[in-house]
N, C-alpha and C positions, 0 to 999 in steps of 0.2 A: 932704511927711505931716508931722504934729505934733503927738504919743499926746498923750492926755487924760491927766491924775492916773490916772485907773484902769489906763493901760495903760503906765506911765512903770515905766525901769527903776530808769535808776536807775528810770524807772517802765517796763514792758513792755508797750507796748499794740500791739495788733494793726496794723501797717501800712496796710492797706485803711481801719480803720475810720479811720484819722486823716484821711488822704486825701478820706473820703468827707465828716469832718465840716469838711476846711476847703474843700471846695467847693460846701457850702449854707450857708458863712459869710452870705450876705445875707439866706437867710431864715431860718436856724435862731440863736437868741441865747441859747441852752442849751445848756451841756453835758448828753450823753447819762446817763444813770444809772448804766452801767457806767463809764464814764470817769470820773466826777463822784466816784464812790466810789474810783478808784485811784488818782487825784492829791490827793485826800485823806488817802489813808495813807498817802501818798509822800510827800508836800510837807509845810510846818509849817502851809498856809492850811483853815479850815475849808470847808465844800460850801459856804457862803454866801458866804467869801471869794472862791472861785475862781468862782462864777456871775456875780459882779459884777464880778471881772477879766477874765470871759470875755466878757461883753455890752462892757464898755470895749475890747477887744482887739480883736474884731471889729468894732466900730463906726468904728475907722482902718482897718483893717487887712481891710477886705470879702472879702477873697482869702482869708485865712488868715493867710498871710504876710507878712514882710516882708524884702527885700534890704537888701543891704550900703549903698547909697546912701540909703535910708530911713533904715538903722541912724546913717550918717553925718549926717544932716542932726538929727536928732533931738539927738545930740550936742553938734552945733555950736549948737544954740538954748540950751543949758544952761551952755556954757562960750565966750558971744561974743567975750570976750577973749582968749581962744586958742586955737592951732590943736589940736583935738581929734582932727582925720582920722586920724591912724596909729594913736595908741588906741585910737579907736572900732572900727578894724580887727581889733584884738586883741580887744577886747571879743565882739565881733561872730563872733570866731573861735572861742571859746569859748563861747558859746550855742549857737552851732552844732554841736551835738552829733553829727549823722548826715552833715556835711561835705556838704549839697549846695545851700549857697549859699542857704538861707532859715533864717530863725527863726520854724517853728510855734509853737501856743499851749502846747503841749506843752514843748518845750526853753523857750520864755519863763519860764512859771511854775515851770518845776524851778530853774532858773538864779536864778532872783525868791527864791525860796522860801530858796536856800543866802546868797545875797547879801544877804538881808534880816532873816534870820531863824536860820539857821544857826547853830548854836557856832562856836567861834574856830575850832578845828581844822577843820571843815568850809571855814569862808571860808576860810583860808590853803589847805587841799588844793585849792581851786578857783581861789584865786590862782598857784599854782603851775603850776597845768595852762596857765594864760595863759603864764607867764614861760617855759614848757619849748614854745619855740617851734617844735621838730622834733620833740615828742611821743616822746623815747629817754626817757622818765625822769630828767631831769640837766636843770639850770638853768648855761648857763656864763657867764661873765663878758661875751661879745659879746651873748648875750639877755636877760640883765638889763641891761645897756648903753640894750639898742634899748626896754626897755618903761620904764625910767624915765624917759630921753629925753623919750620920749610925753608921762608925767605930768608932766615941767617944762614942756614946752613948749603942756600945756592948761592945767595950776592952778596953777604956779610962782607964779604973780605973785599972783594971787589968796586961795591959801593959806598962803604964806609959807613952803611946805615950803624954800625955801634960806636959810632965817633967817639959817644960820652962813658964810654967802658960798661954798657948797659949787655944786661942778658935779656934772650925772650921771656924770660920769666919777669924779670923787671919791668920790661917796655910793654907787658902783658899789662904788668898791674899799673902802671903809668896811664895805659888807654881806659883801662875802665877806672882810673880814679876821676878822669876828662870827662868822661862817656856817658858813663853809668847815673845820672842823672839823680833817679829815687832809689838808688841803692839796693837793689832786690837783686844782683848779682847775675843779672843778662842786660844783654843790648836789644834795645826795637829796634826796626828800620828806623824810626823817625830818633831815636838818640845815636844812631851812626851815623847817618848823614851830620844832623845838628852839628856831631862832635869833632866832625871831619873838617865841617867847612872853616870848624870855628879855631882849627889848627892847621898849620899848613906843614910840620912834620908828620902828626900822622897821619893828611895824606900822603905825605912823602910814602909813608912806610906801607900803608893801608893800600897805595896802586902801585908802587913799584912793579908789579908784575904788567901792568897795566900802559904803563908808559914804558917797561922793555917790548909791549907784545905791536907798540907803534912804533917803535924805531927798530924791530927785526923785519916790521912789513917792510923796508924801505931800504932794507941793508942788500948787497950786491953780492 
């Protein structure tokens, strides 16, 4: 499956309502008014934009969701020269907020709202959750290295992120030297956001996936 431009890459909605919505995907191409209103309030999209996104989402995902293999296929289309497999797994994990192994429209549009139109702080908070692999509220060097390595494999050649001859290991050490203020070998959310704000080069690396996601959503 290759998602179209309208379907490429907080809110509390009754689970039964969303389950019904997904199972009706083939017949219903518009969001229910109450769901549309909630999404418009909780995301940065207008109601008209949400309806357009939903129409495209259901066109490409008639069952109302997509799984990890479909998500990997999507990323491989945008990064044919690299290996996006591992990185796409981490992005999928972050999108899949209820951890059921699928991304439905609610999860998709909520994450897209943050990564494409959210403030820098919201984007960094989202990125922190992706780097924090075990979800314990801190990023260790091993966790950082895993994500940075995945980014290098995916876009290193095309984005020239290693222009200084650095390696994932060296880049991870550099990030920790600048961010780990209390030298405890792990990054808190506060250290992560403060460090990223103070260094544009780090922001570029940390957010390369978010910037890619925003540009992909406009690709025809």
